[in-house]
Every structure is written in C-alpha cells, then in structure tokens.
C-alpha positions in Angstrom: -43.1 103.9 124.3 -41.0 106.7 122.8 -37.4 105.8 121.9 -34.8 107.9 123.8 -32.9 110.4 121.7 -30.2 113.0 122.2 -32.8 115.4 123.3 -33.3 113.3 126.4 -29.6 113.5 127.5 -28.7 115.3 130.7 -25.5 117.3 131.3 -22.5 115.2 132.1 -23.5 112.3 129.8 -20.6 111.1 127.7 -21.6 110.9 124.0 -20.5 110.7 120.5 -22.5 112.7 117.9 -22.1 112.3 114.1 -22.9 115.5 112.5 -22.9 117.2 109.1 -19.8 119.3 108.6 -20.2 123.0 108.5 -16.5 123.9 107.7 -16.5 122.9 104.1 -16.1 125.7 101.5 -19.2 126.2 99.3 -19.2 123.9 96.3 -16.4 121.6 97.7 -16.8 118.1 96.5 -17.9 115.6 99.3 -17.6 111.9 99.4 -14.2 110.2 99.8 -14.9 107.8 96.9 -14.5 110.7 94.5 -11.5 112.4 96.2 -13.7 114.8 98.1 -13.9 115.6 101.8 -16.0 113.5 104.1 -19.4 115.1 104.7 -19.6 114.1 108.4 -17.5 114.5 111.5 -17.8 113.1 115.0 -17.9 115.1 118.3 -16.9 113.1 121.4 -17.2 114.4 124.9 -19.6 115.3 127.7 -22.9 117.0 127.2 -23.1 120.5 128.6 -26.5 121.6 127.4 -29.4 120.3 125.3 -32.3 122.4 123.9 -34.5 122.7 120.8 -31.6 124.4 118.9 -29.2 121.5 119.4 -26.6 120.4 122.0 -23.3 121.6 123.3 -20.6 119.0 124.0 -17.3 119.6 125.9 -14.5 117.9 123.9 -10.8 117.8 124.7 -10.3 120.7 122.3 -13.1 122.8 123.7 -16.9 123.3 123.6 -18.7 122.4 120.4 -22.3 123.4 119.6 -24.1 121.0 117.3 -27.2 122.4 115.7 -30.2 120.0 115.8 -30.4 120.0 112.0 -26.8 118.8 111.8 -27.2 115.7 114.0 -27.1 112.5 111.9 -26.6 109.9 114.6 -25.9 110.1 118.3 -25.3 107.6 121.2 -24.0 107.5 124.7 -20.5 106.0 125.3 -18.6 104.7 128.3 -16.5 107.0 130.4 -13.1 108.0 129.0 -10.2 105.7 130.1 -7.8 107.2 132.5 -5.0 109.3 130.9 -1.6 107.5 130.8 1.3 108.8 132.7 4.1 110.5 130.7 6.6 108.1 129.2 9.9 107.7 131.1 13.1 108.8 129.5 14.5 106.3 127.0 17.5 104.2 128.0 20.7 105.9 126.9 18.9 109.3 127.0 20.1 112.4 128.8 19.4 110.9 132.2 21.3 107.7 131.5 24.5 109.6 130.5 25.0 110.9 134.0 24.0 107.9 136.1 27.6 107.0 136.8 28.3 110.3 138.5 30.8 113.0 137.6 33.8 110.6 137.4 32.1 108.4 134.7 32.3 111.1 131.9 34.8 113.8 131.3 34.4 117.0 129.3 35.8 115.2 126.2 32.5 113.3 126.0 34.1 109.8 126.2 33.1 107.3 128.8 36.2 106.6 130.9 34.5 104.2 133.4 34.4 104.5 137.1 37.0 103.6 139.7 34.8 100.6 140.7 34.3 99.4 137.1 34.8 95.6 136.7 35.6 96.0 133.0 38.6 94.3 131.3 42.1 95.0 132.6 44.0 96.9 129.9 47.1 97.7 131.8 49.3 95.1 130.0 
C-alpha cells in the first residue's frame, strides 16, 4: 500500500510544510551553527490547491505557493485553536480613572474622593 503524501491532500486540510527557503541572497551562508541563516522555513495553514507543480497554502499572512521541489517534510495538523478575545483594560488604566464619575477627579488631576467616600476624616 502506498503511503499518503502531501500530493493526496484535499483543499481545506490544515497542514504544516517544511520547505527550502527561496528568499536567501545568492551565496548567503546557511546553517545556524556557523552564524548563517536557517535553510528551511515552515508554512502553516489550510491547503487551497495541490498539483504536480506543488501546493498552495493559505496562512494568516496570505497565500503561499510551495514548489514540489522545495517540500522537505509535510504533515497534517489539528484545527487552529479559537482566537482569544482582546485583553481588557488594565486596572488603573484610562477606564479606571473615570469610574468614580465627574466628582471623583477635578481638572487639576488629583483624586479628591467622592461625597460618599468612607475614607479617613481629616477635618480635625
């Protein structure tokens, strides 16, 4: 029985493809042990098309065509986890300054408390 390869993938399959880089200048040293650039890069995303020339993968940054000769390794991966919601404003941030209402802060930027503030009595 023939082992499945990237050529058998159908559009919509989530994959990672290790490929030879094609963005290195001619003569650039490769191999990180000697201070050069890594000779490989990974493409992670959903398959758009597969043919004899290679495959096209939709990544977060756009569509990437990987020539067949550049494929070093390839495998399917689980679906992407759901995106996280944006972070809430940090305590003490812009939203927290105005929580007390208009009477809690004056134009001078100092916190003068509110009328219902239970803070220490400084009238003496």
